[in-house]
Every structure is written in C-alpha cells, then in structure tokens.
C-alpha positions in Angstrom: -148.8 -42.2 -222.9 -148.4 -39.4 -220.4 -151.6 -40.6 -218.6 -150.1 -44.1 -218.4 -146.8 -42.7 -217.1 -148.7 -40.6 -214.5 -150.7 -43.7 -213.4 -147.6 -45.9 -213.1 -145.8 -43.2 -211.2 -148.8 -42.7 -208.9 -149.0 -46.5 -208.2 -145.2 -46.7 -207.6 -145.3 -43.7 -205.2 -148.3 -45.3 -203.4 -146.4 -48.7 -203.1 -143.3 -46.9 -201.8 -145.4 -45.0 -199.3 -147.1 -48.2 -198.1 -143.8 -49.9 -197.7 -142.4 -46.9 -195.8 -145.5 -46.8 -193.5 -145.2 -50.5 -192.9 -141.5 -50.2 -192.0 -142.2 -47.2 -189.7 -145.0 -49.1 -188.0 -142.8 -52.2 -187.5 -140.0 -50.1 -186.0 -142.5 -48.3 -183.7 -144.0 -51.6 -182.6 -140.5 -53.0 -181.8 -139.7 -49.9 -179.8 -143.0 -50.1 -177.9 -142.4 -53.8 -177.2 -138.9 -53.0 -176.0 -140.2 -50.4 -173.6 -142.9 -52.7 -172.3 -140.4 -55.6 -171.8 -138.1 -53.2 -169.9 -140.9 -52.1 -167.6 -142.3 -55.6 -167.1 -138.9 -57.1 -166.4 -138.3 -54.4 -163.8 -141.7 -55.3 -162.1 -140.9 -59.0 -162.2 -137.4 -58.5 -160.8 -138.8 -56.3 -158.0 -141.5 -58.9 -157.2 -138.9 -61.7 -157.2 -136.7 -59.6 -154.9 -139.6 -58.9 -152.5 -140.6 -62.6 -152.4 -137.0 -63.6 -151.8 -136.8 -61.2 -148.9 -140.1 -62.6 -147.5 -138.9 -66.2 -147.8 -135.6 -65.2 -146.1 -137.5 -63.5 -143.3 -139.8 -66.5 -142.9 -136.9 -68.9 -142.7 -135.1 -66.8 -140.1 -138.1 -66.0 -137.9 -139.4 -69.6 -137.9 -136.4 -70.6 -135.7 -137.5 -68.1 -133.0 -141.2 -68.7 -133.1 -141.2 -71.2 -130.1 -140.2 -68.4 -127.8 -142.9 -66.0 -129.1 -146.2 -65.5 -127.4 -148.9 -67.7 -128.7 -146.7 -70.7 -129.6 -148.8 -73.8 -128.5 -146.0 -75.7 -126.8 -143.1 -75.2 -124.4 -140.0 -74.5 -126.6 -138.1 -77.2 -124.7 -140.7 -79.7 -126.0 -140.4 -78.7 -129.7 -138.1 -80.1 -132.3 -137.3 -78.1 -135.4 -137.6 -80.1 -138.6 -138.0 -77.4 -141.3 -139.4 -79.8 -143.9 -142.1 -80.8 -144.6 -143.4 -79.4 -141.2 -141.5 -76.8 -139.2 -142.0 -78.2 -135.7 -143.0 -81.3 -133.8 -143.8 -80.9 -130.2 -144.1 -83.7 -127.7 -146.0 -82.5 -124.6 -146.5 -84.5 -121.3 -144.3 -87.2 -122.6 -144.2 -89.2 -119.4 -147.9 -89.2 -118.9 -149.5 -91.9 -121.0 -153.0 -90.4 -120.8 -152.0 -86.8 -121.4 -149.0 -87.1 -123.8 -149.6 -85.4 -127.1 -147.8 -84.8 -130.4 -148.3 -81.4 -132.1 -147.5 -80.7 -135.7 -146.7 -77.0 -136.1 -146.2 -75.1 -139.4 -145.0 -71.5 -139.3 -146.1 -69.2 -142.0 -145.5 -65.5 -142.5 -147.2 -62.9 -144.6 -149.7 -64.4 -147.1 -147.9 -67.7 -147.4 -150.0 -70.9 -147.9 -149.5 -74.5 -147.1 -147.7 -76.5 -149.7 -149.4 -79.5 -151.3 -147.3 -81.8 -149.1 -148.3 -79.9 -146.0 -152.0 -80.0 -147.0 -151.7 -83.8 -147.3 -150.0 -84.1 -143.9 -152.7 -81.9 -142.4 -155.4 -84.1 -143.9 -153.8 -87.2 -142.7 -153.7 -85.8 -139.1 -157.2 -84.6 -139.2 -158.5 -87.9 -140.6 -156.6 -90.0 -137.9 -154.2 -91.5 -140.5 -151.2 -91.2 -138.1 -149.4 -94.3 -137.2 -146.8 -95.5 -134.7 -144.0 -97.7 -136.0 -141.4 -99.3 -133.9 -138.7 -100.9 -135.9 -136.5 -103.3 -134.0 -133.2 -104.2 -135.5 -131.2 -107.3 -134.3 -128.1 -108.9 -135.6 -125.1 -107.7 -137.6 -125.6 -104.7 -139.9 -122.8 -105.6 -142.3 -124.1 -106.2 -145.8 -127.6 -106.6 -144.4 -126.9 -110.2 -143.3 -128.3 -111.6 -140.1 -130.7 -108.6 -139.7 -134.2 -109.1 -138.6 -136.8 -106.4 -138.3 -140.2 -106.3 -136.7 -142.6 -103.5 -137.2 -145.3 -102.8 -134.6 -148.1 -100.8 -136.1 -150.6 -99.0 -133.9 -154.1 -100.5 -133.7 -157.0 -98.4 -134.8 -159.4 -97.5 -132.1 -163.1 -97.6 -132.9 -164.5 -94.1 -133.4 -166.9 -92.9 -130.8 -170.3 -92.0 -132.1 
C-alpha cells in the first residue's frame, strides 16, 4: 500500500508540476507577446508619422515646383489640378503648329505613380488623348430645350 501511495503521490506531483510549467510558459509567452506588440506598434507609429510628414511635404512643395529649376514649362502656362495629375501646361497656345499640352506629375522621395496616374500616362503615350468641344444651346432649366453637340478629334494616321 505504501508503494501505491508513493506512486499516486509521485504522479500527482508530476501533474501539478506540469500544470505549473504550462501556466508559467503561457504567462511568459503573453509577456513576450506584449513586449513585441509594444515595440512593433512604436515602429508602425513612427513609420506612419514619417510617411505623413513626407506626404505633407510633397503636398506643400508641389505648389512651388513650377518656379523651380527644371520645370518643363513657364509657370504662367501651368494650371494646378492636384488630382489625378498635378499640373497641365499649355505652351505656345496661339501657335497652331507649336502649341502643346503637358501633363506633369510631381513626386518627392520614393513616391510612385498611382494606378490612375499610370493609366493616364499610358493613355497619353498611346495617343488615346481626345479633344471634346461640347456646345450647349437653349434653356438650362430642368434640362429642357438643351441641345449638345460633341466634336471629337479625328485620329491621324501614324507615320511609319
């Protein structure tokens, strides 16, 4: 009977020790997770703050870019749009053979074009730019007696 009692006591002590080790391990893991979360949250907040400052700087500086060296147009010919493209410039407007439209996007740091800006850039590069002149005649009240006519630019054959 004493051997059985010793065996039961030994098993009971081992079970209690295993439960205690399990409890201590869980608490240690929770503490380590808390420390890791604190450090990572601080990194994330610092990164967000730095990005916010960079965006703020970019939004401020983009308004002054036309007067900086290297801007491709005369500042008087540029119109600030902000979205989706920062500037449109109309150069040599009175000369039908030399007049040009410039789409200018200002970026600072390691900023990239947005998906919309990439699409606009592709449209320009692939000559998918159109002129529309909408003529409105008549009364504008309730949309009655209004006629519109759109003149779309004609595509020129590409030179080979």
